[in-house]
C-alpha positions, 0 to 999 in steps of 0.5 A: 500500499502506497500510505499506510498512514492515510489508510489508517486515517480513513479507517479511523474515520470509518470507526467514528461514522459507524459509531455515530451510526452512519453504516450504510451509503445511503446515510453516507450520502445523507450527511450534510455539514450540519449532521457532520459536525455532530460527529463526536471528535470531528476534525476539518481533516475528517470532513474532508475525508467524509466528502472524498468518501461521498464522492467515491461511493457515488461513483461506485470507486469506494474500494479503490479509494480506500486502497489508495488506487485508481480505476482509470484506464492507463493512456497508452 
């Protein structure tokens, strides 16, 4: 894995989200700024990752996002 600390940060954030009751893609997509601010111990960096998670789940590329990879085709 390219960046182990980034992956660990994502896992810690997922734990915060699960503890908050956000445990489905639908609930993740429904999070707005007001809801995000209610998550205990949330940081600005966490908020950025939440928005990236929302984009990744919406585009169907969550696994790639969590793994630090990409599903984009390489130009030849």
